N, CA, C and O of each residue as an XYZ file, in Angstrom:
868
protein
N     120.531    -72.235    156.213
C     120.215    -71.188    155.235
C     120.772    -71.609    153.878
O     121.824    -72.244    153.803
N     120.067    -71.256    152.814
C     120.499    -71.599    151.460
C     120.878    -70.322    150.715
O     120.047    -69.435    150.517
N     122.146    -70.244    150.306
C     122.647    -69.107    149.547
C     122.894    -69.522    148.105
O     123.412    -70.609    147.848
N     122.527    -68.665    147.168
C     122.900    -68.825    145.765
C     123.775    -67.646    145.394
O     123.397    -66.493    145.598
N     124.952    -67.938    144.843
C     125.928    -66.903    144.510
C     126.136    -66.890    143.008
O     126.642    -67.860    142.444
N     125.752    -65.803    142.350
C     126.069    -65.644    140.940
C     127.494    -65.103    140.842
O     127.904    -64.250    141.629
N     128.241    -65.614    139.863
C     129.669    -65.345    139.865
C     130.345    -66.139    140.973
O     131.328    -65.690    141.563
N     129.809    -67.325    141.247
C     130.238    -68.099    142.400
C     131.642    -68.653    142.317
O     132.188    -69.086    143.332
N     132.248    -68.654    141.129
C     133.639    -69.097    141.044
C     134.596    -67.934    140.830
O     135.762    -68.141    140.496
N     134.107    -66.710    141.022
C     134.918    -65.525    140.793
C     135.743    -65.110    141.996
O     135.789    -65.809    143.008
N     136.387    -63.975    141.871
C     137.348    -63.476    142.847
C     136.747    -63.338    144.245
O     137.313    -63.838    145.217
N     135.619    -62.671    144.346
C     134.924    -62.542    145.631
C     133.928    -63.676    145.823
O     133.825    -64.233    146.916
N     133.203    -64.018    144.781
C     132.134    -64.999    144.893
C     132.575    -66.339    145.434
O     131.883    -66.931    146.262
N     133.724    -66.833    144.977
C     134.136    -68.162    145.455
C     134.508    -68.147    146.926
O     134.382    -69.161    147.614
N     134.963    -67.013    147.406
C     135.288    -66.908    148.830
C     134.029    -66.801    149.682
O     133.995    -67.299    150.807
N     133.004    -66.159    149.154
C     131.720    -66.142    149.852
C     131.164    -67.567    149.930
O     130.674    -67.991    150.977
N     131.243    -68.297    148.823
C     130.785    -69.689    148.820
C     131.545    -70.514    149.849
O     130.942    -71.261    150.620
N     132.874    -70.379    149.860
C     133.698    -71.170    150.780
C     133.344    -70.873    152.233
O     133.246    -71.786    153.053
N     133.154    -69.600    152.545
C     132.814    -69.223    153.914
C     131.455    -69.798    154.298
O     131.292    -70.320    155.401
N     130.493    -69.707    153.410
C     129.159    -70.222    153.705
C     129.191    -71.733    153.918
O     128.498    -72.249    154.795
N     129.987    -72.441    153.127
C     130.125    -73.891    153.314
C     130.725    -74.192    154.682
O     130.247    -75.078    155.391
N     131.771    -73.456    155.054
C     132.409    -73.687    156.352
C     131.441    -73.463    157.506
O     131.545    -74.110    158.548
N     130.500    -72.542    157.315
C     129.542    -72.230    158.378
C     128.323    -73.148    158.349
O     127.395    -72.980    159.140
N     128.327    -74.117    157.436
C     127.282    -75.119    157.435
C     126.054    -74.807    156.608
O     125.025    -75.465    156.760
N     126.142    -73.811    155.732
C     124.991    -73.449    154.906
C     124.955    -74.261    153.611
O     125.970    -74.787    153.154
N     123.779    -74.343    153.048
C     123.623    -74.924    151.716
C     123.981    -73.851    150.697
O     123.531    -72.711    150.817
N     124.784    -74.199    149.699
C     125.297    -73.195    148.760
C     125.142    -73.689    147.328
O     125.458    -74.834    147.007
N     124.648    -72.793    146.478
C     124.603    -73.026    145.035
C     125.415    -71.931    144.359
O     125.245    -70.749    144.661
N     126.292    -72.321    143.449
C     127.093    -71.355    142.707
C     126.717    -71.368    141.239
O     126.647    -72.431    140.621
N     126.475    -70.197    140.679
C     126.153    -70.077    139.258
C     127.266    -69.292    138.587
O     127.587    -68.177    138.998
N     127.852    -69.879    137.553
C     128.899    -69.185    136.800
C     129.011    -69.826    135.428
O     128.586    -70.963    135.225
N     129.578    -69.097    134.501
C     129.635    -69.604    133.134
C     130.486    -70.860    133.015
O     130.197    -71.731    132.195
N     131.532    -70.959    133.827
C     132.441    -72.105    133.716
C     132.232    -73.154    134.795
O     132.971    -74.137    134.853
N     131.235    -72.957    135.651
C     130.919    -73.971    136.638
C     131.906    -74.043    137.788
O     132.426    -73.022    138.238
N     132.160    -75.246    138.255
C     132.980    -75.465    139.448
C     134.430    -75.047    139.241
O     135.051    -75.439    138.253
N     134.980    -74.250    140.166
C     136.394    -73.855    140.058
C     137.316    -74.899    140.676
O     136.873    -75.762    141.434
N     138.590    -74.812    140.348
C     139.606    -75.624    141.009
C     140.120    -74.810    142.191
O     141.145    -74.136    142.087
N     139.418    -74.873    143.300
C     139.724    -73.971    144.415
C     139.711    -74.652    145.768
O     139.628    -73.973    146.792
N     139.792    -75.971    145.803
C     139.835    -76.646    147.088
C     138.701    -77.625    147.285
O     137.746    -77.659    146.509
N     138.820    -78.421    148.335
C     137.838    -79.479    148.579
C     136.450    -78.946    148.907
O     135.457    -79.648    148.721
N     136.371    -77.694    149.399
C     135.063    -77.136    149.740
C     134.134    -77.077    148.536
O     132.914    -77.059    148.694
N     134.702    -77.047    147.331
C     133.862    -76.946    146.127
C     132.969    -78.163    145.960
O     131.948    -78.095    145.276
N     133.348    -79.291    146.587
C     132.539    -80.499    146.496
C     131.214    -80.351    147.250
O     130.268    -81.100    147.007
N     131.154    -79.385    148.161
C     129.951    -79.183    148.964
C     129.043    -78.094    148.399
O     128.072    -77.694    149.042
N     129.357    -77.621    147.209
C     128.549    -76.602    146.533
C     127.874    -77.233    145.318
O     128.492    -78.014    144.595
N     126.633    -76.899    145.102
C     125.968    -77.287    143.859
C     126.353    -76.266    142.790
O     126.018    -75.087    142.903
N     127.047    -76.717    141.765
C     127.523    -75.804    140.725
C     126.639    -75.898    139.491
O     126.305    -76.988    139.027
N     126.269    -74.738    138.971
C     125.494    -74.659    137.740
C     126.290    -73.841    136.735
O     126.545    -72.656    136.948
N     126.681    -74.481    135.643
C     127.408    -73.788    134.584
C     126.388    -73.127    133.665
O     125.753    -73.789    132.844
N     126.241    -71.820    133.812
C     125.219    -71.110    133.047
C     125.558    -69.632    132.960
O     126.244    -69.082    133.823
N     125.075    -69.011    131.923
C     125.161    -67.568    131.746
C     123.956    -66.949    132.455
O     122.824    -67.365    132.210
N     124.176    -65.966    133.324
C     123.030    -65.382    134.037
C     122.036    -64.736    133.082
O     120.872    -64.552    133.435
N     122.485    -64.386    131.868
C     121.568    -63.806    130.893
C     120.694    -64.860    130.218
O     119.891    -64.539    129.342
N     120.851    -66.113    130.626
C     119.978    -67.195    130.181
C     119.297    -67.777    131.420
O     119.622    -68.888    131.837
N     118.358    -67.040    132.011
C     117.782    -67.464    133.296
C     117.091    -68.809    133.249
O     116.948    -69.467    134.279
N     116.660    -69.228    132.069
C     116.037    -70.534    131.970
C     116.967    -71.669    132.345
O     116.524    -72.769    132.676
N     118.268    -71.391    132.289
C     119.258    -72.421    132.597
C     119.531    -72.548    134.093
O     120.150    -73.518    134.528
N     119.069    -71.565    134.892
C     119.407    -71.609    136.326
C     118.268    -71.196    137.254
O     118.397    -71.351    138.468
N     117.176    -70.684    136.738
C     116.142    -70.154    137.642
C     115.529    -71.220    138.536
O     115.084    -70.909    139.641
N     115.496    -72.482    138.080
C     114.936    -73.521    138.937
C     115.740    -73.688    140.223
O     115.212    -74.146    141.237
N     117.016    -73.316    140.177
C     117.868    -73.443    141.366
C     117.489    -72.443    142.448
O     117.956    -72.564    143.581
N     116.655    -71.458    142.131
C     116.230    -70.475    143.129
C     115.202    -71.034    144.104
O     114.935    -70.421    145.138
N     114.633    -72.170    143.796
C     113.645    -72.768    144.688
C     114.275    -73.093    146.034
O     115.252    -73.837    146.108
N     113.710    -72.532    147.097
C     114.217    -72.778    148.436
C     115.396    -71.926    148.847
O     115.909    -72.083    149.955
N     115.840    -71.031    147.988
C     116.979    -70.155    148.310
C     116.512    -69.017    149.220
O     115.466    -68.411    148.986
N     117.297    -68.738    150.256
C     116.985    -67.650    151.177
C     117.628    -66.331    150.770
O     117.044    -65.263    150.956
N     118.839    -66.410    150.214
C     119.572    -65.191    149.852
C     120.344    -65.421    148.574
O     120.992    -66.454    148.407
N     120.276    -64.455    147.669
C     121.104    -64.439    146.462
C     122.175    -63.376    146.633
O     121.880    -62.233    146.982
N     123.415    -63.758    146.385
C     124.537    -62.812    146.360
C     124.960    -62.643    144.910
O     125.336    -63.613    144.251
N     124.900    -61.419    144.416
C     125.265    -61.149    143.019
C     126.684    -60.600    142.988
O     126.939    -59.468    143.400
N     127.602    -61.423    142.491
C     129.028    -61.093    142.520
C     129.603    -61.121    141.106
O     130.532    -61.874    140.812
N     129.038    -60.295    140.245
C     129.459    -60.241    138.844
C     129.797    -58.802    138.486
O     129.033    -57.886    138.791
N     130.939    -58.602    137.842
C     131.321    -57.257    137.417
C     132.606    -57.276    136.613
O     133.388    -58.223    136.691
N     132.813    -56.232    135.849
C     134.020    -56.092    135.024
C     134.546    -54.671    135.153
O     133.810    -53.759    135.531
N     135.840    -54.485    134.834
C     136.373    -53.124    134.685
C     136.960    -52.914    133.295
O     137.451    -51.828    132.984
N     136.911    -53.954    132.454
C     137.377    -53.847    131.062
C     136.280    -54.375    130.154
O     135.726    -55.446    130.401
N     135.970    -53.636    129.120
C     134.889    -54.000    128.216
C     135.406    -54.690    126.948
O     136.550    -54.502    126.533
N     134.530    -55.486    126.356
C     134.745    -56.069    125.029
C     133.430    -55.918    124.258
O     132.668    -56.874    124.112
N     133.181    -54.708    123.773
C     131.870    -54.436    123.158
C     131.524    -55.379    122.016
O     130.358    -55.728    121.829
N     132.536    -55.798    121.248
C     132.259    -56.683    120.118
C     131.710    -58.024    120.561
O     131.076    -58.735    119.781
N     131.960    -58.370    121.829
C     131.435    -59.624    122.389
C     130.237    -59.374    123.291
O     129.766    -60.293    123.961
N     129.740    -58.145    123.319
C     128.609    -57.820    124.172
C     128.965    -57.652    125.633
O     128.088    -57.642    126.497
N     130.264    -57.519    125.913
C     130.723    -57.373    127.302
C     130.928    -55.889    127.572
O     132.001    -55.346    127.309
N     129.902    -55.239    128.095
C     129.939    -53.804    128.365
C     129.570    -53.554    129.813
O     128.979    -54.412    130.469
N     129.922    -52.376    130.311
C     129.567    -52.013    131.680
C     128.059    -52.019    131.863
O     127.545    -52.508    132.869
N     127.355    -51.470    130.882
C     125.909    -51.387    130.986
C     125.282    -52.768    131.161
O     124.365    -52.952    131.961
N     125.786    -53.721    130.407
C     125.209    -55.066    130.411
C     125.675    -55.872    131.625
O     124.849    -56.440    132.339
N     126.977    -55.928    131.865
C     127.506    -56.819    132.899
C     127.352    -56.219    134.293
O     126.909    -56.905    135.214
N     127.709    -54.955    134.457
C     127.643    -54.339    135.791
C     126.243    -53.889    136.169
O     125.913    -53.792    137.351
N     125.426    -53.618    135.171
C     124.086    -53.113    135.438
C     122.980    -54.110    135.168
O     122.287    -54.544    136.089
N     122.812    -54.480    133.889
C     121.679    -55.318    133.502
C     121.680    -56.669    134.207
O     120.619    -57.177    134.572
N     122.866    -57.258    134.404
C     122.902    -58.584    135.028
C     122.311    -58.545    136.429
O     121.585    -59.458    136.824
N     122.617    -57.491    137.184
C     122.102    -57.384    138.549
C     120.585    -57.238    138.554
O     119.901    -57.854    139.371
N     120.065    -56.432    137.650
C     118.616    -56.224    137.594
C     117.912    -57.523    137.216
O     116.902    -57.888    137.818
N     118.451    -58.217    136.216
C     117.844    -59.475    135.779
C     117.824    -60.501    136.914
O     116.789    -61.112    137.179
N     118.964    -60.691    137.584
C     119.044    -61.689    138.652
C     118.134    -61.302    139.817
O     117.479    -62.161    140.406
N     118.092    -60.012    140.148
C     117.227    -59.567    141.242
C     115.762    -59.822    140.930
O     115.011    -60.246    141.809
N     115.347    -59.575    139.709
C     113.949    -59.817    139.336
C     113.615    -61.302    139.404
O     112.527    -61.680    139.839
N     114.548    -62.140    138.976
C     114.331    -63.588    139.069
C     114.234    -64.012    140.537
O     113.402    -64.847    140.892
N     115.081    -63.438    141.381
C     115.061    -63.776    142.804
C     113.740    -63.359    143.436
O     113.146    -64.118    144.201
N     113.286    -62.161    143.119
C     112.009    -61.681    143.668
C     110.871    -62.597    143.235
O     110.021    -62.970    144.044
N     110.862    -62.953    141.967
C     109.792    -63.799    141.436
C     109.763    -65.167    142.124
O     108.703    -65.772    142.287
N     110.955    -65.645    142.526
C     111.052    -66.959    143.162
C     110.773    -66.915    144.662
O     110.760    -67.955    145.321
N     110.551    -65.720    145.203
C     110.261    -65.600    146.624
C     111.485    -65.586    147.520
O     111.378    -65.864    148.715
N     112.650    -65.265    146.964
C     113.873    -65.145    147.769
C     113.719    -63.980    148.735
O     113.160    -62.942    148.378
N     114.210    -64.147    149.953
C     114.012    -63.130    150.980
C     115.027    -61.994    150.923
O     114.713    -60.867    151.307
N     116.239    -62.273    150.449
C     117.291    -61.250    150.497
C     118.153    -61.308    149.244
O     118.434    -62.381    148.711
N     118.562    -60.134    148.790
C     119.424    -60.009    147.611
C     120.570    -59.070    147.959
O     120.345    -57.910    148.304
N     121.796    -59.570    147.867
C     122.982    -58.763    148.138
C     123.668    -58.465    146.814
O     124.138    -59.374    146.131
N     123.721    -57.200    146.459
C     124.341    -56.762    145.203
C     125.678    -56.111    145.524
O     125.716    -55.021    146.096
N     126.774    -56.769    145.162
C     128.104    -56.231    145.418
C     128.382    -55.109    144.422
O     128.567    -55.355    143.230
N     128.410    -53.885    144.920
C     128.573    -52.706    144.075
C     129.902    -52.020    144.373
O     130.754    -52.567    145.075
N     130.063    -50.838    143.841
C     131.333    -50.111    143.930
C     131.102    -48.703    144.448
O     130.060    -48.094    144.204
N     132.100    -48.196    145.172
C     131.993    -46.836    145.695
C     132.382    -45.794    144.656
O     131.928    -44.651    144.714
N     133.222    -46.188    143.709
C     133.700    -45.250    142.700
C     134.200    -46.038    141.492
O     134.321    -47.261    141.559
N     134.486    -45.360    140.409
C     135.017    -46.054    139.241
C     136.543    -46.104    139.311
O     137.164    -45.198    139.867
N     137.149    -47.147    138.757
C     138.613    -47.206    138.701
C     139.162    -46.111    137.786
O     138.444    -45.621    136.914
N     140.418    -45.724    137.970
C     141.036    -44.726    137.083
C     141.040    -45.197    135.633
O     141.162    -46.389    135.350
N     140.904    -44.246    134.735
C     140.993    -44.494    133.288
C     139.874    -45.387    132.753
O     139.995    -45.968    131.674
N     138.809    -45.487    133.498
C     137.670    -46.303    133.083
C     136.480    -45.387    132.811
O     136.290    -44.389    133.506
N     135.682    -45.726    131.806
C     134.548    -44.885    131.440
C     133.580    -44.685    132.605
O     133.424    -45.551    133.467
N     132.932    -43.511    132.603
C     131.930    -43.223    133.626
C     130.798    -44.241    133.591
O     130.093    -44.433    134.582
N     130.630    -44.889    132.448
C     129.570    -45.892    132.332
C     129.732    -47.001    133.356
O     128.755    -47.659    133.712
N     130.955    -47.218    133.836
C     131.184    -48.244    134.863
C     130.328    -47.970    136.093
O     129.567    -48.830    136.537
N     130.461    -46.759    136.640
C     129.749    -46.450    137.875
C     128.287    -46.099    137.591
O     127.416    -46.330    138.431
N     128.021    -45.546    136.420
C     126.644    -45.239    136.058
C     125.799    -46.511    135.993
O     124.643    -46.517    136.415
N     126.381    -47.585    135.464
C     125.660    -48.853    135.394
C     125.388    -49.400    136.788
O     124.313    -49.938    137.053
N     126.367    -49.261    137.679
C     126.178    -49.702    139.069
C     125.032    -48.933    139.734
O     124.150    -49.527    140.354
N     125.059    -47.625    139.598
C     124.037    -46.818    140.260
C     122.656    -47.062    139.650
O     121.653    -47.075    140.364
N     122.608    -47.250    138.366
C     121.322    -47.539    137.723
C     120.737    -48.842    138.272
O     119.542    -48.918    138.559
N     121.575    -49.856    138.415
C     121.103    -51.129    138.950
C     120.646    -50.973    140.394
O     119.608    -51.512    140.778
N     121.410    -50.243    141.193
C     121.019    -50.024    142.590
C     119.618    -49.421    142.663
O     118.775    -49.869    143.441
N     119.385    -48.401    141.842
C     118.089    -47.726    141.848
C     116.971    -48.663    141.406
O     115.871    -48.641    141.959
N     117.265    -49.485    140.404
C     116.233    -50.355    139.835
C     115.785    -51.442    140.798
O     114.632    -51.869    140.749
N     116.672    -51.899    141.672
C     116.333    -53.052    142.522
C     115.931    -52.663    143.939
O     115.467    -53.511    144.702
N     116.100    -51.414    144.298
C     115.964    -51.035    145.710
C     114.569    -51.227    146.272
O     114.423    -51.451    147.474
N     113.534    -51.147    145.438
C     112.166    -51.248    145.944
C     111.504    -52.586    145.641
O     110.279    -52.694    145.693
N     112.293    -53.601    145.329
C     111.714    -54.911    145.067
C     111.173    -55.521    146.363
O     111.514    -55.085    147.462
N     110.330    -56.533    146.209
C     109.663    -57.145    147.363
C     110.558    -58.190    148.032
O     110.208    -59.368    148.101
N     111.691    -57.753    148.514
C     112.627    -58.569    149.287
C     113.629    -57.609    149.902
O     113.708    -56.446    149.506
N     114.388    -58.090    150.860
C     115.435    -57.259    151.437
C     116.569    -57.124    150.433
O     117.148    -58.123    150.006
N     116.885    -55.899    150.059
C     117.985    -55.638    149.126
C     119.107    -54.956    149.897
O     118.881    -53.961    150.587
N     120.319    -55.497    149.776
C     121.481    -54.963    150.472
C     122.542    -54.623    149.442
O     122.878    -55.449    148.593
N     123.078    -53.395    149.516
C     124.044    -52.932    148.519
C     125.339    -52.487    149.198
O     125.471    -51.317    149.556
N     126.299    -53.404    149.381
C     127.616    -52.984    149.855
C     128.402    -52.335    148.718
O     128.470    -52.868    147.611
N     128.990    -51.180    149.008
C     129.820    -50.484    148.023
C     131.287    -50.568    148.449
O     131.687    -49.999    149.465
N     132.071    -51.282    147.660
C     133.489    -51.445    147.952
C     134.343    -50.546    147.071
O     133.998    -50.246    145.929
N     135.482    -50.122    147.647
C     136.539    -49.546    146.839
C     137.299    -50.675    146.161
O     136.747    -51.765    146.009
N     138.548    -50.457    145.747
C     139.316    -51.531    145.105
C     139.458    -52.731    146.037
O     139.739    -52.577    147.226
N     139.261    -53.913    145.490
C     139.426    -55.150    146.256
C     140.668    -55.867    145.727
O     140.758    -56.178    144.540
N     141.610    -56.122    146.610
C     142.891    -56.693    146.203
C     143.096    -58.051    146.843
O     142.406    -58.423    147.792
N     144.063    -58.786    146.303
C     144.390    -60.076    146.895
C     144.907    -61.052    145.866
O     145.034    -60.707    144.691
N     145.210    -62.272    146.292
C     145.746    -63.291    145.377
C     144.789    -63.564    144.225
O     143.576    -63.637    144.423
N     145.328    -63.713    143.039
C     144.540    -64.029    141.844
C     143.572    -62.919    141.461
O     142.561    -63.175    140.807
N     143.873    -61.693    141.863
C     143.016    -60.556    141.501
C     143.001    -60.431    139.976
O     144.060    -60.252    139.373
N     141.831    -60.520    139.337
C     141.787    -60.609    137.879
C     141.601    -59.302    137.129
O     141.671    -59.286    135.900
N     141.364    -58.204    137.841
C     140.867    -57.013    137.158
C     141.913    -55.960    136.830
O     141.798    -55.286    135.806
N     142.930    -55.799    137.669
C     143.911    -54.761    137.375
C     145.323    -55.309    137.508
O     145.511    -56.395    138.055
N     146.336    -54.568    137.011
C     147.707    -55.080    136.972
C     148.247    -55.415    138.357
O     147.787    -54.870    139.360
N     149.220    -56.312    138.404
C     149.773    -56.758    139.678
C     150.378    -55.611    140.471
O     150.308    -55.605    141.700
N     150.979    -54.626    139.777
C     151.567    -53.495    140.493
C     150.489    -52.715    141.233
O     150.719    -52.238    142.344
N     149.311    -52.583    140.621
C     148.195    -51.910    141.295
C     147.691    -52.757    142.451
O     147.358    -52.227    143.511
N     147.632    -54.055    142.255
C     147.206    -54.964    143.321
C     148.121    -54.813    144.531
O     147.647    -54.753    145.665
N     149.438    -54.752    144.293
C     150.393    -54.617    145.383
C     150.264    -53.261    146.072
O     150.367    -53.166    147.295
N     150.039    -52.213    145.279
C     149.877    -50.880    145.854
C     148.643    -50.821    146.750
O     148.699    -50.275    147.852
N     147.545    -51.374    146.286
C     146.337    -51.391    147.112
C     146.564    -52.195    148.390
O     146.040    -51.846    149.447
N     147.341    -53.265    148.292
C     147.636    -54.074    149.470
C     148.421    -53.271    150.501
O     148.160    -53.371    151.700
N     149.374    -52.481    150.041
C     150.159    -51.652    150.955
C     149.262    -50.622    151.632
O     149.322    -50.439    152.848
N     148.435    -49.953    150.840
C     147.532    -48.948    151.397
C     146.551    -49.595    152.372
O     146.288    -49.062    153.450
N     146.015    -50.749    151.981
C     145.043    -51.416    152.830
C     145.621    -51.873    154.149
O     144.920    -51.929    155.160
N     146.917    -52.204    154.137
C     147.557    -52.668    155.366
C     147.867    -51.537    156.330
O     148.086    -51.773    157.518
N     147.886    -50.322    155.830
C     148.178    -49.149    156.660
C     146.852    -48.475    156.998
O     146.356    -47.642    156.239
N     146.290    -48.840    158.133
C     144.966    -48.361    158.513
C     144.759    -46.869    158.380
O     143.797    -46.452    157.735
N     145.625    -46.035    158.966
C     145.427    -44.589    158.862
C     145.419    -44.087    157.421
O     144.628    -43.215    157.064
N     146.317    -44.654    156.586
C     146.362    -44.239    155.187
C     145.093    -44.667    154.456
O     144.536    -43.907    153.663
N     144.646    -45.876    154.727
C     143.422    -46.356    154.083
C     142.235    -45.476    154.455
O     141.389    -45.175    153.613
N     142.176    -45.065    155.720
C     141.039    -44.249    156.160
C     141.032    -42.873    155.510
O     139.974    -42.259    155.375
N     142.201    -42.382    155.107
C     142.263    -41.106    154.389
C     141.469    -41.186    153.086
O     140.915    -40.188    152.625
N     141.420    -42.386    152.496
C     140.685    -42.569    151.242
C     139.176    -42.653    151.462
O     138.404    -42.763    150.510
N     138.769    -42.601    152.732
C     137.339    -42.555    153.036
C     136.603    -43.783    152.547
O     137.063    -44.908    152.740
N     135.460    -43.570    151.913
C     134.614    -44.677    151.479
C     135.172    -45.398    150.261
O     134.622    -46.418    149.845
N     136.255    -44.887    149.682
C     136.881    -45.532    148.530
C     138.115    -46.333    148.921
O     138.901    -46.717    148.055
N     138.294    -46.590    150.214
C     139.484    -47.306    150.676
C     139.527    -48.721    150.103
O     138.482    -49.322    149.854
N     140.740    -49.259    149.891
C     140.849    -50.635    149.389
C     140.503    -51.664    150.451
O     140.663    -51.422    151.647
N     140.027    -52.815    149.997
C     139.689    -53.937    150.868
C     140.442    -55.179    150.413
O     140.515    -55.465    149.218
N     140.998    -55.913    151.366
C     141.509    -57.242    151.057
C     140.337    -58.137    150.695
O     139.255    -58.011    151.267
N     140.549    -59.040    149.746
C     139.440    -59.864    149.284
C     138.876    -60.730    150.409
O     137.679    -61.015    150.428
N     139.724    -61.149    151.340
C     139.209    -61.921    152.466
C     138.248    -61.124    153.316
O     137.216    -61.635    153.750
N     138.595    -59.853    153.557
C     137.721    -58.991    154.349
C     136.435    -58.667    153.585
O     135.349    -58.656    154.164
N     136.565    -58.405    152.286
C     135.384    -58.078    151.485
C     134.408    -59.251    151.453
O     133.203    -59.066    151.624
N     134.929    -60.456    151.233
C     134.045    -61.616    151.168
C     133.422    -61.917    152.529
O     132.279    -62.370    152.602
N     134.163    -61.670    153.601
C     133.592    -61.867    154.939
C     132.444    -60.902    155.177
O     131.402    -61.289    155.707
N     132.636    -59.628    154.782
C     131.576    -58.637    154.962
C     130.336    -59.013    154.160
O     129.213    -58.880    154.646
N     130.539    -59.482    152.935
C     129.402    -59.882    152.104
C     128.669    -61.060    152.740
O     127.440    -61.079    152.792
N     129.418    -62.028    153.215
C     128.801    -63.178    153.885
C     127.963    -62.725    155.085
O     126.829    -63.171    155.261
N     128.528    -61.840    155.903
C     127.801    -61.371    157.082
C     126.517    -60.662    156.687
O     125.498    -60.817    157.360
N     126.545    -59.889    155.613
C     125.335    -59.207    155.156
C     124.298    -60.206    154.649
O     123.094    -59.975    154.762
N     124.774    -61.316    154.089
C     123.857    -62.316    153.553
C     123.113    -63.054    154.658
O     121.955    -63.430    154.476
N     123.759    -63.267    155.797
C     123.157    -64.123    156.834
C     122.674    -63.359    158.065
O     122.074    -63.959    158.957
N     122.921    -62.054    158.133
C     122.562    -61.275    159.315
C     121.052    -61.299    159.550
O     120.265    -61.386    158.607
N     120.668    -61.220    160.812
C     119.243    -61.187    161.146
C     118.579    -59.906    160.645
O     117.431    -59.925    160.203
N     119.311    -58.796    160.718
C     118.779    -57.515    160.266
C     119.703    -56.935    159.213
O     120.914    -57.147    159.259
N     119.137    -56.205    158.268
C     119.940    -55.620    157.202
C     120.097    -54.118    157.445
O     119.166    -53.467    157.918
N     121.275    -53.563    157.122
C     121.489    -52.130    157.292
C     120.827    -51.344    156.169
O     120.370    -51.921    155.183
N     120.779    -50.043    156.323
C     120.268    -49.197    155.248
C     121.309    -49.102    154.138
O     122.504    -49.284    154.368
N     120.838    -48.818    152.949
C     121.713    -48.733    151.772
C     122.115    -47.302    151.456
O     121.387    -46.358    151.763
N     123.294    -47.149    150.831
C     124.298    -48.181    150.581
C     125.087    -48.497    151.840
O     125.182    -47.670    152.747
N     125.654    -49.702    151.892
C     126.521    -50.078    153.008
C     127.935    -49.634    152.644
O     128.541    -50.173    151.718
N     128.453    -48.659    153.369
C     129.717    -48.027    152.993
C     130.905    -48.648    153.707
O     130.746    -49.538    154.543
N     132.101    -48.168    153.370
C     133.338    -48.779    153.844
C     133.417    -48.839    155.371
O     133.875    -49.835    155.930
N     132.983    -47.802    156.027
C     133.044    -47.792    157.487
C     132.230    -48.922    158.076
O     132.684    -49.619    158.984
N     131.011    -49.105    157.554
C     130.146    -50.186    158.037
C     130.683    -51.550    157.629
O     130.610    -52.507    158.399
N     131.221    -51.637    156.416
C     131.760    -52.909    155.944
C     132.966    -53.332    156.769
O     133.123    -54.511    157.084
N     133.819    -52.370    157.121
C     134.994    -52.682    157.933
C     134.608    -53.255    159.285
O     135.309    -54.107    159.831
N     133.482    -52.780    159.827
C     133.027    -53.259    161.120
C     132.554    -54.702    161.082
O     132.413    -55.340    162.125
N     132.310    -55.217    159.886
C     131.839    -56.588    159.732
C     132.982    -57.596    159.592
O     132.756    -58.806    159.584
N     134.201    -57.089    159.483
C     135.338    -57.975    159.206
C     136.166    -58.226    160.451
O     137.160    -58.950    160.395
C-alpha cells in the first residue's frame, strides 16, 4: 500500500510515516521543511519539501497513492504571516482532499479535533468542522478521527506543564474516561490509530471518536 502523509515530519505525521515504513508500506511525506532528523526510517520515505498550498509542487506524488493522511494543524495563529485557523486547520484539508480525489486516491484520513483548546478562538474548531463537512461527500473513502489533546515527547503546540498534565490524565484510565470524547491521547497511541484507519479493509462511520480510536491502539 502507498501512503502519502501531509505534515509528514510533524508531531503525529512522522510517527504515522515511521509505522507505515515498519509495516512494509511505500510512504511519501510532504512538509515544508522536508525530511526530519528522526531516525534511520526516514531514509525509506520519499520526502517532498513543499507547501501544501502550492499543489503544483507535490500533486504529481499522488500518482499511485492509495491513502492520504492529512496531519496539519495549529493552535496558535500568526495572521500577519497568513497562518490562521481558517487557512491551516480548514482550507489546507479541503485543498489536499480535492487534489487526492482528482488523482483517484481511494482513502483520505483527516486528523481532526474533538474540541478546541482552552483560551483559543472558536475559529479553531469551526475551521475543523467546516473542513469535515466540505470533504465528507467526495468520491473516495473519507475518515475523520477526532482527537482530544495529544501529548508526548517534542509536543510542539502547548506548554510543557500542560503536556505533563495531559500525560498524567492519559495514564489514569478512569480519569481519562471521565473526559469522554475529549480525553487526551499519547502521541504513540494517536499515530497508531491513524495508521490503522489508513490501512483497514473497512472504514468506520464519521466522526471516529475517542472510544473507537482507543480500541485501535
